Biopython code that builds the backbone (N, CA, C, O; Angstrom):
import numpy as np
from Bio.PDB.StructureBuilder import StructureBuilder

atoms = [
    (1, "MET", "N", (93.664, 120.635, 97.027)),
    (1, "MET", "CA", (92.815, 120.645, 95.859)),
    (1, "MET", "C", (91.420, 121.114, 96.259)),
    (1, "MET", "O", (90.907, 120.725, 97.308)),
    (2, "PRO", "N", (90.802, 121.960, 95.414)),
    (2, "PRO", "CA", (89.441, 122.408, 95.720)),
    (2, "PRO", "C", (88.451, 121.251, 95.620)),
    (2, "PRO", "O", (88.638, 120.320, 94.836)),
    (3, "MET", "N", (87.415, 121.326, 96.415)),
    (3, "MET", "CA", (86.356, 120.313, 96.406)),
    (3, "MET", "C", (85.178, 120.854, 95.595)),
    (3, "MET", "O", (84.845, 122.036, 95.686)),
    (4, "VAL", "N", (84.555, 119.990, 94.808)),
    (4, "VAL", "CA", (83.385, 120.343, 94.015)),
    (4, "VAL", "C", (82.313, 119.316, 94.308)),
    (4, "VAL", "O", (82.580, 118.115, 94.339)),
    (5, "GLU", "N", (81.098, 119.795, 94.523)),
    (5, "GLU", "CA", (79.981, 118.884, 94.769)),
    (5, "GLU", "C", (78.922, 119.138, 93.714)),
    (5, "GLU", "O", (78.524, 120.280, 93.483)),
    (6, "ILE", "N", (78.464, 118.063, 93.071)),
    (6, "ILE", "CA", (77.445, 118.181, 92.035)),
    (6, "ILE", "C", (76.377, 117.123, 92.244)),
    (6, "ILE", "O", (76.606, 116.109, 92.903)),
    (7, "GLU", "N", (75.216, 117.373, 91.678)),
    (7, "GLU", "CA", (74.160, 116.369, 91.658)),
    (7, "GLU", "C", (74.031, 115.901, 90.214)),
    (7, "GLU", "O", (73.980, 116.713, 89.290)),
    (8, "ILE", "N", (73.980, 114.599, 90.031)),
    (8, "ILE", "CA", (73.865, 114.041, 88.692)),
    (8, "ILE", "C", (72.693, 113.065, 88.655)),
    (8, "ILE", "O", (72.350, 112.467, 89.675)),
    (9, "PRO", "N", (72.084, 112.902, 87.496)),
    (9, "PRO", "CA", (70.984, 111.946, 87.366)),
    (9, "PRO", "C", (71.473, 110.519, 87.634)),
    (9, "PRO", "O", (72.656, 110.211, 87.487)),
    (10, "ASP", "N", (70.539, 109.666, 88.028)),
    (10, "ASP", "CA", (70.881, 108.274, 88.345)),
    (10, "ASP", "C", (71.557, 107.549, 87.184)),
    (10, "ASP", "O", (72.490, 106.775, 87.394)),
    (11, "GLU", "N", (71.090, 107.798, 85.958)),
    (11, "GLU", "CA", (71.682, 107.095, 84.818)),
    (11, "GLU", "C", (73.137, 107.535, 84.579)),
    (11, "GLU", "O", (73.964, 106.727, 84.156)),
    (12, "VAL", "N", (73.447, 108.802, 84.847)),
    (12, "VAL", "CA", (74.828, 109.266, 84.702)),
    (12, "VAL", "C", (75.701, 108.644, 85.791)),
    (12, "VAL", "O", (76.836, 108.241, 85.536)),
    (13, "ARG", "N", (75.165, 108.574, 86.988)),
    (13, "ARG", "CA", (75.910, 107.940, 88.085)),
    (13, "ARG", "C", (76.185, 106.471, 87.764)),
    (13, "ARG", "O", (77.275, 105.964, 88.030)),
    (14, "SER", "N", (75.201, 105.799, 87.197)),
    (14, "SER", "CA", (75.369, 104.399, 86.825)),
    (14, "SER", "C", (76.466, 104.238, 85.766)),
    (14, "SER", "O", (77.300, 103.338, 85.860)),
    (15, "GLU", "N", (76.456, 105.122, 84.754)),
    (15, "GLU", "CA", (77.493, 105.080, 83.723)),
    (15, "GLU", "C", (78.868, 105.354, 84.321)),
    (15, "GLU", "O", (79.853, 104.723, 83.939)),
    (16, "LEU", "N", (78.933, 106.292, 85.255)),
    (16, "LEU", "CA", (80.194, 106.612, 85.920)),
    (16, "LEU", "C", (80.704, 105.416, 86.722)),
    (16, "LEU", "O", (81.890, 105.091, 86.674)),
    (17, "GLU", "N", (79.819, 104.775, 87.445)),
    (17, "GLU", "CA", (80.222, 103.592, 88.217)),
    (17, "GLU", "C", (80.730, 102.478, 87.307)),
    (17, "GLU", "O", (81.708, 101.803, 87.630)),
    (18, "HIS", "N", (80.067, 102.289, 86.172)),
    (18, "HIS", "CA", (80.507, 101.281, 85.202)),
    (18, "HIS", "C", (81.893, 101.632, 84.660)),
    (18, "HIS", "O", (82.758, 100.766, 84.536)),
    (19, "LEU", "N", (82.090, 102.899, 84.342)),
    (19, "LEU", "CA", (83.384, 103.361, 83.843)),
    (19, "LEU", "C", (84.480, 103.158, 84.885)),
    (19, "LEU", "O", (85.590, 102.748, 84.548)),
    (20, "VAL", "N", (84.176, 103.438, 86.131)),
    (20, "VAL", "CA", (85.154, 103.239, 87.210)),
    (20, "VAL", "C", (85.529, 101.763, 87.303)),
    (20, "VAL", "O", (86.703, 101.420, 87.445)),
    (21, "ASP", "N", (84.534, 100.902, 87.222)),
    (21, "ASP", "CA", (84.798, 99.463, 87.304)),
    (21, "ASP", "C", (85.662, 98.979, 86.134)),
    (21, "ASP", "O", (86.500, 98.094, 86.307)),
    (22, "GLU", "N", (85.460, 99.554, 84.954)),
    (22, "GLU", "CA", (86.137, 99.085, 83.756)),
    (22, "GLU", "C", (87.486, 99.757, 83.499)),
    (22, "GLU", "O", (88.418, 99.107, 83.026)),
    (23, "GLU", "N", (87.601, 101.055, 83.805)),
    (23, "GLU", "CA", (88.745, 101.824, 83.338)),
    (23, "GLU", "C", (89.640, 102.428, 84.423)),
    (23, "GLU", "O", (90.840, 102.583, 84.200)),
    (24, "PHE", "N", (89.101, 102.766, 85.566)),
    (24, "PHE", "CA", (89.843, 103.567, 86.534)),
    (24, "PHE", "C", (89.990, 102.855, 87.875)),
    (24, "PHE", "O", (89.306, 101.873, 88.163)),
    (25, "MET", "N", (90.908, 103.386, 88.684)),
    (25, "MET", "CA", (91.140, 102.837, 90.016)),
    (25, "MET", "C", (90.029, 103.245, 90.981)),
    (25, "MET", "O", (89.563, 102.433, 91.781)),
    (26, "ASN", "N", (89.606, 104.518, 90.901)),
    (26, "ASN", "CA", (88.563, 104.989, 91.818)),
    (26, "ASN", "C", (87.736, 106.095, 91.163)),
    (26, "ASN", "O", (88.067, 106.587, 90.085)),
    (27, "GLN", "N", (86.671, 106.464, 91.831)),
    (27, "GLN", "CA", (85.736, 107.439, 91.289)),
    (27, "GLN", "C", (86.393, 108.814, 91.144)),
    (27, "GLN", "O", (86.149, 109.510, 90.158)),
    (28, "GLU", "N", (87.207, 109.206, 92.096)),
    (28, "GLU", "CA", (87.872, 110.504, 92.032)),
    (28, "GLU", "C", (88.761, 110.606, 90.786)),
    (28, "GLU", "O", (88.750, 111.621, 90.090)),
    (29, "GLU", "N", (89.512, 109.568, 90.518)),
    (29, "GLU", "CA", (90.385, 109.539, 89.345)),
    (29, "GLU", "C", (89.563, 109.618, 88.056)),
    (29, "GLU", "O", (89.939, 110.317, 87.115)),
    (30, "ALA", "N", (88.454, 108.906, 88.022)),
    (30, "ALA", "CA", (87.594, 108.900, 86.834)),
    (30, "ALA", "C", (87.026, 110.297, 86.570)),
    (30, "ALA", "O", (87.063, 110.781, 85.439)),
    (31, "ILE", "N", (86.513, 110.927, 87.590)),
    (31, "ILE", "CA", (85.915, 112.257, 87.428)),
    (31, "ILE", "C", (86.977, 113.268, 87.015)),
    (31, "ILE", "O", (86.735, 114.095, 86.136)),
    (32, "GLU", "N", (88.147, 113.210, 87.637)),
    (32, "GLU", "CA", (89.228, 114.131, 87.279)),
    (32, "GLU", "C", (89.620, 113.971, 85.807)),
    (32, "GLU", "O", (89.775, 114.962, 85.092)),
    (33, "GLN", "N", (89.777, 112.736, 85.361)),
    (33, "GLN", "CA", (90.171, 112.488, 83.963)),
    (33, "GLN", "C", (89.080, 112.917, 82.990)),
    (33, "GLN", "O", (89.372, 113.509, 81.951)),
    (34, "LEU", "N", (87.828, 112.622, 83.317)),
    (34, "LEU", "CA", (86.724, 113.024, 82.448)),
    (34, "LEU", "C", (86.625, 114.543, 82.345)),
    (34, "LEU", "O", (86.401, 115.070, 81.255)),
    (35, "LEU", "N", (86.785, 115.249, 83.451)),
    (35, "LEU", "CA", (86.761, 116.712, 83.422)),
    (35, "LEU", "C", (87.929, 117.262, 82.608)),
    (35, "LEU", "O", (87.755, 118.183, 81.810)),
    (36, "ARG", "N", (89.105, 116.705, 82.808)),
    (36, "ARG", "CA", (90.287, 117.161, 82.078)),
    (36, "ARG", "C", (90.077, 116.995, 80.562)),
    (36, "ARG", "O", (90.320, 117.927, 79.795)),
    (37, "GLU", "N", (89.626, 115.808, 80.137)),
    (37, "GLU", "CA", (89.411, 115.553, 78.713)),
    (37, "GLU", "C", (88.281, 116.418, 78.150)),
    (37, "GLU", "O", (88.371, 116.918, 77.029)),
    (38, "GLY", "N", (87.230, 116.587, 78.930)),
    (38, "GLY", "CA", (86.115, 117.427, 78.484)),
    (38, "GLY", "C", (86.537, 118.869, 78.307)),
    (38, "GLY", "O", (86.163, 119.504, 77.321)),
    (39, "LEU", "N", (87.308, 119.400, 79.243)),
    (39, "LEU", "CA", (87.791, 120.774, 79.132)),
    (39, "LEU", "C", (88.754, 120.930, 77.968)),
    (39, "LEU", "O", (88.715, 121.940, 77.266)),
    (40, "ARG", "N", (89.607, 119.956, 77.756)),
    (40, "ARG", "CA", (90.556, 120.007, 76.642)),
    (40, "ARG", "C", (89.789, 120.019, 75.312)),
    (40, "ARG", "O", (90.118, 120.791, 74.411)),
    (41, "THR", "N", (88.792, 119.182, 75.195)),
    (41, "THR", "CA", (87.990, 119.125, 73.972)),
    (41, "THR", "C", (87.205, 120.423, 73.789)),
    (41, "THR", "O", (87.132, 120.957, 72.682)),
    (42, "TYR", "N", (86.631, 120.917, 74.852)),
    (42, "TYR", "CA", (85.826, 122.142, 74.795)),
    (42, "TYR", "C", (86.675, 123.321, 74.350)),
    (42, "TYR", "O", (86.261, 124.072, 73.466)),
    (43, "THR", "N", (87.841, 123.501, 74.932)),
    (43, "THR", "CA", (88.682, 124.632, 74.561)),
    (43, "THR", "C", (89.273, 124.449, 73.172)),
    (43, "THR", "O", (89.503, 125.438, 72.476)),
    (44, "ARG", "N", (89.523, 123.228, 72.749)),
    (44, "ARG", "CA", (90.064, 122.964, 71.411)),
    (44, "ARG", "C", (89.071, 123.414, 70.347)),
    (44, "ARG", "O", (89.480, 123.895, 69.290)),
    (45, "GLU", "N", (87.789, 123.268, 70.602)),
    (45, "GLU", "CA", (86.773, 123.655, 69.630)),
    (45, "GLU", "C", (86.835, 125.147, 69.325)),
    (45, "GLU", "O", (86.502, 125.558, 68.214)),
    (46, "PHE", "N", (87.254, 125.966, 70.288)),
    (46, "PHE", "CA", (87.297, 127.404, 70.096)),
    (46, "PHE", "C", (88.674, 127.895, 69.657)),
    (46, "PHE", "O", (88.783, 128.977, 69.080)),
    (47, "ASP", "N", (89.715, 127.127, 69.918)),
    (47, "ASP", "CA", (91.072, 127.547, 69.611)),
    (47, "ASP", "C", (91.500, 127.212, 68.192)),
    (47, "ASP", "O", (92.245, 127.978, 67.581)),
    (48, "GLU", "N", (91.052, 126.098, 67.658)),
    (48, "GLU", "CA", (91.505, 125.639, 66.352)),
    (48, "GLU", "C", (90.552, 126.104, 65.257)),
    (48, "GLU", "O", (89.334, 125.998, 65.404)),
    (49, "PRO", "N", (91.102, 126.618, 64.163)),
    (49, "PRO", "CA", (90.217, 126.986, 63.046)),
    (49, "PRO", "C", (89.615, 125.733, 62.426)),
    (49, "PRO", "O", (90.186, 124.645, 62.491)),
    (50, "GLU", "N", (88.460, 125.917, 61.832)),
    (50, "GLU", "CA", (87.802, 124.780, 61.199)),
    (50, "GLU", "C", (88.603, 124.330, 59.984)),
    (50, "GLU", "O", (89.161, 125.149, 59.254)),
    (51, "ALA", "N", (88.649, 123.044, 59.785)),
    (51, "ALA", "CA", (89.347, 122.498, 58.622)),
    (51, "ALA", "C", (88.537, 122.824, 57.371)),
    (51, "ALA", "O", (87.308, 122.744, 57.371)),
    (52, "THR", "N", (89.228, 123.182, 56.333)),
    (52, "THR", "CA", (88.575, 123.507, 55.073)),
    (52, "THR", "C", (88.475, 122.262, 54.219)),
    (52, "THR", "O", (89.459, 121.548, 54.025)),
    (53, "ASP", "N", (87.292, 122.007, 53.714)),
    (53, "ASP", "CA", (87.084, 120.886, 52.810)),
    (53, "ASP", "C", (87.386, 121.383, 51.398)),
    (53, "ASP", "O", (86.600, 122.125, 50.809)),
    (54, "LEU", "N", (88.531, 120.967, 50.865)),
    (54, "LEU", "CA", (88.962, 121.455, 49.566)),
    (54, "LEU", "C", (87.982, 121.116, 48.459)),
    (54, "LEU", "O", (87.824, 121.893, 47.518)),
    (55, "SER", "N", (87.323, 119.974, 48.552)),
    (55, "SER", "CA", (86.374, 119.604, 47.500)),
    (55, "SER", "C", (85.211, 120.586, 47.444)),
    (55, "SER", "O", (84.695, 120.869, 46.363)),
    (56, "GLU", "N", (84.796, 121.102, 48.581)),
    (56, "GLU", "CA", (83.712, 122.083, 48.587)),
    (56, "GLU", "C", (84.221, 123.456, 48.172)),
    (56, "GLU", "O", (83.539, 124.193, 47.460)),
    (57, "GLU", "N", (85.430, 123.795, 48.626)),
    (57, "GLU", "CA", (85.982, 125.114, 48.338)),
    (57, "GLU", "C", (86.218, 125.321, 46.846)),
    (57, "GLU", "O", (85.987, 126.413, 46.326)),
    (58, "TYR", "N", (86.680, 124.267, 46.146)),
    (58, "TYR", "CA", (87.009, 124.388, 44.745)),
    (58, "TYR", "C", (86.006, 123.708, 43.822)),
    (58, "TYR", "O", (86.306, 123.500, 42.646)),
    (59, "ALA", "N", (84.854, 123.365, 44.309)),
    (59, "ALA", "CA", (83.848, 122.654, 43.515)),
    (59, "ALA", "C", (83.441, 123.438, 42.278)),
    (59, "ALA", "O", (83.198, 122.844, 41.228)),
    (60, "SER", "N", (83.362, 124.751, 42.380)),
    (60, "SER", "CA", (82.934, 125.541, 41.221)),
    (60, "SER", "C", (83.995, 125.561, 40.124)),
    (60, "SER", "O", (83.681, 125.878, 38.977)),
    (61, "ASN", "N", (85.236, 125.232, 40.449)),
    (61, "ASN", "CA", (86.317, 125.213, 39.460)),
    (61, "ASN", "C", (86.520, 123.845, 38.821)),
    (61, "ASN", "O", (87.390, 123.691, 37.964)),
    (62, "MET", "N", (85.752, 122.872, 39.214)),
    (62, "MET", "CA", (85.926, 121.508, 38.705)),
    (62, "MET", "C", (84.911, 121.212, 37.605)),
    (62, "MET", "O", (83.855, 121.840, 37.530)),
    (63, "TRP", "N", (85.249, 120.245, 36.754)),
    (63, "TRP", "CA", (84.326, 119.797, 35.732)),
    (63, "TRP", "C", (84.438, 118.293, 35.586)),
    (63, "TRP", "O", (85.428, 117.678, 35.984)),
    (64, "ASP", "N", (83.418, 117.730, 35.016)),
    (64, "ASP", "CA", (83.379, 116.291, 34.775)),
    (64, "ASP", "C", (84.206, 116.002, 33.534)),
    (64, "ASP", "O", (83.854, 116.435, 32.437)),
    (65, "THR", "N", (85.292, 115.281, 33.698)),
    (65, "THR", "CA", (86.185, 115.020, 32.574)),
    (65, "THR", "C", (85.513, 114.180, 31.493)),
    (65, "THR", "O", (85.944, 114.223, 30.340)),
    (66, "ALA", "N", (84.488, 113.430, 31.818)),
    (66, "ALA", "CA", (83.777, 112.628, 30.818)),
    (66, "ALA", "C", (83.002, 113.528, 29.865)),
    (66, "ALA", "O", (82.666, 113.117, 28.754)),
    (67, "GLU", "N", (82.718, 114.748, 30.294)),
    (67, "GLU", "CA", (81.967, 115.673, 29.461)),
    (67, "GLU", "C", (82.894, 116.554, 28.621)),
    (67, "GLU", "O", (82.415, 117.408, 27.875)),
    (68, "GLY", "N", (84.190, 116.364, 28.728)),
    (68, "GLY", "CA", (85.146, 117.189, 27.981)),
    (68, "GLY", "C", (85.649, 118.330, 28.839)),
    (68, "GLY", "O", (85.301, 118.443, 30.014)),
    (69, "THR", "N", (86.468, 119.171, 28.242)),
    (69, "THR", "CA", (87.017, 120.302, 28.973)),
    (69, "THR", "C", (86.016, 121.440, 28.971)),
    (69, "THR", "O", (85.101, 121.449, 28.148)),
    (70, "PRO", "N", (86.164, 122.391, 29.863)),
    (70, "PRO", "CA", (85.215, 123.509, 29.897)),
    (70, "PRO", "C", (85.237, 124.324, 28.619)),
    (70, "PRO", "O", (84.242, 124.976, 28.305)),
    (71, "THR", "N", (86.343, 124.315, 27.856)),
    (71, "THR", "CA", (86.426, 125.085, 26.613)),
    (71, "THR", "C", (86.126, 124.230, 25.394)),
    (71, "THR", "O", (86.086, 124.749, 24.278)),
    (72, "ASP", "N", (85.914, 122.936, 25.580)),
    (72, "ASP", "CA", (85.649, 122.008, 24.480)),
    (72, "ASP", "C", (84.239, 122.251, 23.954)),
    (72, "ASP", "O", (83.257, 122.001, 24.653)),
    (73, "GLU", "N", (84.146, 122.731, 22.739)),
    (73, "GLU", "CA", (82.826, 122.996, 22.158)),
    (73, "GLU", "C", (82.542, 122.007, 21.039)),
    (73, "GLU", "O", (81.912, 122.362, 20.043)),
    (74, "GLY", "N", (82.997, 120.781, 21.192)),
    (74, "GLY", "CA", (82.741, 119.770, 20.200)),
    (74, "GLY", "C", (83.792, 119.719, 19.116)),
    (74, "GLY", "O", (83.630, 118.986, 18.141)),
    (75, "ASP", "N", (84.876, 120.484, 19.260)),
    (75, "ASP", "CA", (85.949, 120.443, 18.273)),
    (75, "ASP", "C", (86.598, 119.081, 18.257)),
    (75, "ASP", "O", (86.915, 118.509, 19.300)),
    (76, "ASP", "N", (86.793, 118.568, 17.048)),
    (76, "ASP", "CA", (87.509, 117.290, 16.913)),
    (76, "ASP", "C", (88.971, 117.591, 16.668)),
    (76, "ASP", "O", (89.323, 118.429, 15.838)),
    (77, "TYR", "N", (89.794, 116.906, 17.390)),
    (77, "TYR", "CA", (91.234, 117.063, 17.207)),
    (77, "TYR", "C", (91.754, 115.883, 16.424)),
    (77, "TYR", "O", (91.451, 114.732, 16.739)),
    (78, "THR", "N", (92.525, 116.164, 15.419)),
    (78, "THR", "CA", (93.134, 115.094, 14.647)),
    (78, "THR", "C", (94.636, 115.192, 14.762)),
    (78, "THR", "O", (95.196, 116.288, 14.781)),
    (79, "LEU", "N", (95.270, 114.079, 14.836)),
    (79, "LEU", "CA", (96.719, 114.047, 14.894)),
    (79, "LEU", "C", (97.294, 113.448, 13.656)),
    (79, "LEU", "O", (98.514, 113.340, 13.531)),
]
sb = StructureBuilder()
sb.init_structure("model")
sb.init_model(0)
sb.init_chain("A")
sb.init_seg("    ")
for serial, (resi, resn, name, xyz) in enumerate(atoms, 1):
    if name == "N":
        sb.init_residue(resn, " ", resi, " ")
    sb.init_atom(name, np.array(xyz, "f"), 0.0, 1.0, " ", f" {name:<3s}", serial, name[0])
structure = sb.get_structure()
């Protein structure tokens, strides 16, 4: 396996140590898993199309039903 050496701020190192204590067996395992998940998330952002919000897409075609239909011009209907 290739070796990678990085410098990280003290607060990041502290968070990593806490994560190792809580979640992982050792620091190497923690870093490997964090890199794997980060890369998966990063590439997913570019591979998947953005979800379409239907309420925004069709908002111009909607009307408030309390105000009547879009063609209702005050006509009274009798049955």
